[in-house]
C-alpha positions in Angstrom: 0.0 0.0 0.0 1.2 3.5 -0.9 2.6 5.6 2.1 0.7 8.7 0.8 -2.5 6.7 0.9 -1.9 5.5 4.4 -1.2 9.1 5.5 -4.3 10.3 3.8 -6.4 7.8 5.7 -4.8 8.6 9.0 -5.1 12.4 8.4 -8.8 11.9 7.3 -9.6 10.1 10.6 -7.8 12.7 12.6 -9.7 15.5 10.8 -13.0 13.7 11.7 -11.9 13.4 15.3 -10.9 17.1 15.3 -14.2 18.2 13.9 -16.1 16.1 16.4 -13.9 17.5 19.1 -15.2 21.0 18.5 -18.6 19.8 19.7 -17.4 17.1 22.2 -14.9 18.9 24.4 -13.2 15.7 25.5 -11.7 15.2 22.1 -9.1 17.6 20.6 -10.8 20.1 18.2 -9.8 22.6 15.6 -6.0 22.4 16.3 -6.1 18.7 15.5 -7.8 19.5 12.2 -5.0 22.1 11.4 -2.2 19.6 12.5 -3.8 16.9 10.3 -3.8 19.2 7.3 -0.2 20.1 7.9 0.8 16.4 8.2 -1.1 15.6 5.0 0.7 18.5 3.2 4.1 17.1 4.3 3.0 13.5 3.4 2.1 14.4 -0.2 4.9 16.9 -0.6 3.2 18.6 -3.5 1.9 22.2 -4.0 -1.7 20.9 -3.8 -1.1 19.7 -0.3 0.3 23.1 0.8 -2.6 25.0 -0.9 -5.1 22.7 1.0 -3.2 23.3 4.2 -3.2 27.1 3.7 -6.9 27.3 2.9 -7.8 24.8 5.6 -5.7 26.5 8.2 -7.4 29.8 7.4 -10.8 28.2 7.9 -9.6 26.8 11.2 -8.3 30.1 12.4 -11.5 31.9 11.3 -13.5 29.3 13.2 -11.5 29.6 16.4 -11.7 33.4 16.2 -15.4 33.6 15.3 -16.2 31.1 18.1 -14.3 33.2 20.6 -15.8 36.5 19.4 -19.4 35.3 19.2 -19.2 33.7 22.7 -17.4 36.7 24.2 -19.7 39.2 22.7 -22.8 37.4 23.9 -21.4 37.0 27.4 -20.4 40.7 27.5 -23.8 41.8 26.5 -25.3 39.9 29.4 -22.5 41.0 31.7 -21.6 37.5 32.6 -18.0 37.5 34.1 -15.3 35.1 33.0 -15.0 33.7 36.5 -18.4 32.1 36.1 -17.3 30.3 33.0 -14.0 29.3 34.8 -16.1 27.9 37.7 -18.1 25.9 35.1 -14.9 24.6 33.5 -13.4 23.6 36.9 -16.6 21.8 38.0 -16.8 20.3 34.5 -13.4 18.7 34.9 -14.3 17.4 38.3 -17.6 16.1 36.8 -15.7 14.4 34.0 -13.5 12.6 36.6 -16.5 11.5 38.6 -18.8 10.5 35.7 -16.8 10.2 32.4 -18.1 12.2 29.4 -21.6 13.1 30.8 -20.0 14.6 33.9 -18.2 17.2 31.9 -21.4 18.8 30.6 -23.2 18.4 33.9 -20.3 19.8 35.9 -20.0 22.8 33.5 -23.7 23.6 33.7 -23.8 23.2 37.5 -20.6 25.2 38.1 -21.8 28.0 35.8 -25.1 28.1 37.6 -23.6 28.0 41.1 -21.2 30.8 40.2 -24.1 32.9 38.8 -26.2 32.1 41.9 -23.4 33.4 44.2 -23.0 36.5 42.0 -26.7 37.3 41.5 -28.0 36.1 44.9 -31.3 34.9 43.3 -32.3 31.8 41.5 -34.2 33.3 38.6 -31.5 35.7 37.3 -28.9 33.0 37.9 -30.8 30.6 35.7 -31.4 33.3 33.1 -27.7 34.3 32.8 -26.6 30.6 32.9 -28.9 29.8 30.0 -27.6 32.8 28.1 -24.0 31.7 28.8 -24.8 28.2 27.5 -26.5 29.6 24.4 -23.4 31.8 23.8 -21.1 28.9 24.2 -23.2 26.8 21.8 -23.3 29.5 19.2 -19.5 29.8 19.4 -19.1 26.0 19.1 -21.5 26.0 16.1 -19.5 28.6 14.3 -16.2 26.9 15.0 -17.7 23.5 13.8 -18.9 25.1 10.6 -15.4 26.4 9.8 -13.8 23.1 10.8 -16.2 21.4 8.4 -15.2 23.8 5.7 -11.5 22.9 6.4 -12.5 19.2 6.2 -14.3 19.8 2.9 -11.2 21.6 1.6 -9.1 18.6 2.5 -11.5 16.2 0.8 -11.5 18.2 -2.4 -7.7 18.4 -2.2 -7.5 14.6 -1.8 -9.6 14.1 -4.9 -7.5 16.6 -6.9 -4.3 15.1 -5.7 -5.1 11.4 -6.4 -6.9 12.0 -9.6 -4.0 14.0 -11.1 -1.2 11.9 -9.7 
């Protein structure tokens, strides 16, 4: 079997894991997609590989940036402090260790809510701001996933062009 074909399959699987990792925080995300594109460009050693890497890396960067901007803007609009999200992340990690996979999400939601409850001193506003923070996080993840999917599509098109013109 051809080494370039083996690397193509390995990189394709890594790109799938990376795209899924944008949505499932336990898995590596966009950076794995970019690293896989780079590995594939080295493996094929042709200009097509480097073009795919450049375009795909631009999509990955745009996705990470848009995810951060959309999430940050929505959180700022609701005046939700970063420490509430950090509390959610810390409890998410603890939750993951206690109940693998599901505990991450449950811990994050619980940590975010508890931090907001301490800050707001009332259940109703804490629930409202926690839901807004979760929506903002989801919107950011959706944007990043969309761009990771564009990077994956760019790679798939590059694979077709590379192997059909080889």
